[in-house]
C-alpha positions as CSV (number, residue, x, y, z in Angstrom):
1,M,-103.7,20.9,-34.1
2,L,-101.4,23.9,-33.8
3,N,-103.8,25.5,-31.3
4,W,-102.6,25.9,-27.7
5,D,-104.4,27.1,-24.7
6,V,-103.0,30.3,-23.3
7,Q,-102.6,28.7,-19.8
8,D,-100.3,26.0,-21.3
9,V,-98.1,28.6,-23.0
10,R,-97.8,30.7,-19.9
11,K,-96.0,27.7,-18.3
12,Y,-93.1,28.3,-20.7
13,K,-92.1,31.7,-19.3
14,G,-88.4,32.2,-19.8
15,K,-88.0,29.4,-22.2
16,P,-89.4,28.8,-25.7
17,F,-92.2,26.3,-26.5
18,D,-90.9,24.3,-29.5
19,F,-93.2,22.5,-32.0
20,K,-92.6,20.6,-35.2
21,E,-95.3,19.0,-37.4
22,N,-96.1,17.8,-40.8
23,L,-99.6,18.6,-41.9
24,D,-101.6,17.7,-45.0
25,L,-103.3,21.0,-45.8
26,K,-104.2,20.2,-49.4
27,K,-107.9,20.1,-48.9
28,K,-108.1,23.3,-46.8
29,L,-105.8,25.2,-49.3
30,M,-107.8,24.0,-52.3
31,E,-111.1,25.1,-50.6
32,R,-109.7,28.6,-50.1
33,S,-108.1,29.0,-53.5
34,T,-109.4,27.5,-56.7
35,D,-106.1,28.1,-58.4
36,I,-104.3,25.4,-56.4
37,I,-104.1,22.1,-58.3
38,N,-102.1,20.2,-55.7
39,A,-100.3,20.9,-52.4
40,E,-97.6,18.7,-50.8
41,V,-97.4,18.0,-47.1
42,V,-96.6,21.2,-45.1
43,K,-93.5,21.0,-42.9
44,I,-93.8,23.3,-39.9
45,E,-91.2,24.1,-37.3
46,G,-91.5,26.9,-34.8
47,Q,-91.3,28.3,-31.3
48,L,-93.6,30.4,-29.1
49,F,-91.9,32.8,-26.6
50,N,-93.9,34.1,-23.6
51,D,-92.6,37.7,-23.3
52,N,-94.4,39.7,-20.5
53,G,-98.0,39.4,-21.8
54,L,-97.1,38.8,-25.5
55,V,-96.6,35.4,-27.0
56,I,-94.2,35.8,-29.9
57,S,-94.3,33.2,-32.7
58,D,-91.4,32.3,-34.9
59,I,-92.5,29.7,-37.5
60,K,-90.8,28.3,-40.5
61,V,-93.1,26.8,-43.1
62,E,-92.0,24.7,-46.1
63,T,-94.2,23.2,-48.8
64,Q,-94.8,22.9,-52.6
65,V,-98.0,23.9,-54.4
66,T,-98.9,23.2,-58.0
67,L,-100.6,26.1,-59.8
68,P,-101.6,26.7,-63.4
69,S,-99.2,29.0,-65.4
70,T,-100.8,32.4,-65.6
71,R,-99.8,32.4,-69.3
72,S,-100.6,28.9,-70.6
73,L,-102.4,27.1,-67.8
74,T,-99.7,24.4,-67.8
75,P,-99.2,23.1,-64.2
76,V,-96.2,24.6,-62.4
77,E,-94.7,23.3,-59.1
78,L,-93.9,26.2,-56.9
79,P,-91.8,25.6,-53.8
80,L,-92.6,27.9,-50.8
81,K,-90.5,28.7,-47.8
82,I,-92.1,31.1,-45.4
83,R,-91.1,32.6,-42.1
84,I,-94.0,33.8,-39.9
85,N,-93.5,36.2,-37.0
86,E,-96.6,37.3,-35.1
87,S,-97.4,38.4,-31.5
88,Y,-100.4,37.3,-29.5
89,N,-101.6,39.7,-26.9
90,I,-102.5,37.3,-24.0
91,D,-102.7,39.9,-21.2
92,D,-104.3,42.9,-22.9
93,I,-101.0,44.9,-22.6
94,D,-100.7,48.3,-24.2
95,T,-99.2,47.8,-27.7
96,E,-98.7,51.4,-28.7
97,E,-95.0,51.3,-27.7
98,L,-94.3,48.3,-29.9
99,D,-92.7,48.5,-33.4
100,E,-95.4,49.5,-35.9
101,N,-94.4,46.5,-38.1
102,T,-95.2,44.0,-35.4
103,I,-98.4,42.0,-36.1
104,I,-100.4,41.9,-32.9
105,I,-103.2,39.3,-32.7
106,P,-105.7,39.7,-29.9
107,I,-106.8,36.7,-27.9
108,D,-110.5,35.9,-27.4
109,D,-111.4,36.0,-23.7
110,E,-114.0,33.3,-24.0
111,H,-111.7,30.8,-25.7
112,P,-108.2,31.9,-24.9
113,T,-106.2,29.9,-27.5
114,I,-103.3,30.7,-29.7
115,N,-104.2,29.5,-33.2
116,V,-101.2,29.2,-35.4
117,Y,-103.0,26.8,-37.9
118,E,-105.1,29.6,-39.5
119,S,-102.0,31.9,-39.7
120,I,-100.1,29.2,-41.6
121,L,-102.9,28.7,-44.1
122,D,-103.2,32.5,-44.6
123,N,-99.5,33.0,-45.1
124,I,-99.2,30.2,-47.6
125,L,-102.0,31.7,-49.7
126,L,-100.5,35.2,-49.4
127,S,-97.1,33.9,-50.5
128,I,-98.4,32.7,-53.9
129,P,-97.2,35.2,-56.5
130,S,-99.7,36.8,-58.9
131,Q,-97.7,35.6,-61.9
132,V,-96.7,32.0,-62.2
133,L,-94.7,30.8,-65.2
134,T,-93.1,27.6,-66.4
135,E,-89.3,27.6,-66.8
136,D,-89.7,27.7,-70.6
137,E,-92.0,30.7,-70.4
138,E,-89.6,32.5,-68.2
139,K,-86.5,31.8,-70.3
140,N,-88.0,32.2,-73.8
141,N,-90.7,34.7,-73.1
142,N,-93.1,32.4,-75.0
143,M,-96.6,33.7,-75.4
144,P,-99.7,31.6,-76.3
145,S,-101.2,32.0,-79.8
146,G,-103.7,30.5,-82.0
147,K,-105.4,30.9,-85.4
148,N,-105.7,34.6,-86.1
149,W,-104.7,35.6,-82.5
150,E,-101.7,35.9,-80.2
151,V,-100.9,37.3,-76.8
152,I,-98.2,40.0,-76.9
153,S,-96.2,41.6,-74.1
154,E,-96.9,45.1,-72.9
155,E,-93.7,46.2,-74.6
156,D,-94.8,44.8,-77.9
157,Y,-98.2,46.4,-77.5
158,E,-96.6,49.8,-76.9
159,K,-94.5,49.4,-80.1
160,Q,-97.6,48.4,-82.0
161,K,-99.5,51.4,-80.7
162,E,-96.7,53.8,-81.8
163,E,-96.6,52.2,-85.3
164,D,-100.4,52.8,-85.5
165,K,-100.0,56.4,-84.6
166,Q,-97.8,57.0,-87.7
167,V,-100.1,58.5,-90.2
168,N,-100.2,57.4,-93.8
169,P,-99.2,60.4,-96.0
170,E,-102.2,59.9,-98.3
171,F,-104.6,60.2,-95.4
172,A,-102.7,63.3,-94.1
173,K,-103.6,65.1,-97.4
174,L,-107.3,64.2,-96.9
175,K,-107.1,65.6,-93.3
176,N,-106.1,69.0,-94.7
177,L,-108.9,68.9,-97.3
178,F,-111.5,68.9,-94.5
179,K,-109.8,71.8,-92.8
180,D,-110.4,73.9,-96.0
181,N,-114.1,73.0,-96.0
182,E,-114.5,74.1,-92.4
183,E,-112.9,77.5,-93.1
184,K,-115.2,78.2,-96.0
185,E,-118.3,77.6,-93.9
C-alpha cells in the first residue's frame, strides 16, 4: 500500500507513474496522536517521476480530522489539504548540487522500496496546527471560565499586570517611612 519497489519505478523513465487511492488511516493517525478524535478517509493522488537517479514525488492529500479545541475541548472538524514533494535517491547520486530546500530520502539497499505511506502519515500530523478553535471561539474570542476563575488572553494579562504595578498612594508613603529608618541606622 503506497510502497513501490525501486525496480518497478525505474520502468517509468521519461513518463510519470500515476497513483490514486483512498485510505482509512484513522487507526494509524490515532495511534500516533492522542489528540485526534476522528479522521475521515484520506484521498491521495500523486505521481512519481524518475529523474536520473532521483524519484521525485508530487502528492496531493485531502482529509478531515476531528480534534479538541485547544481552548474548550469542544470537538472541531479540521479539513486538511496537503501537497507533498520529496525526492528519493535511488542511485546514490551526489545531492550537494540540489536545491537546499529539496527533501532527499535515501533508499535502503537491502529493501529498495519507495514508501510514500509513512510520508503521508507524517505530513498529516505535521499539518495539524498547534491552536485549534471552534468558529465561535475564533469570532467572539470566548474564553472558558468557572466559579472564581477565568482564562484571559495575553493582552488582558498584560493590562492586568500594568494595573497591578500602579502603587496605592497610601503604600507609597509607607515605603518612604522605611527609607528614613535605614538612613538612621
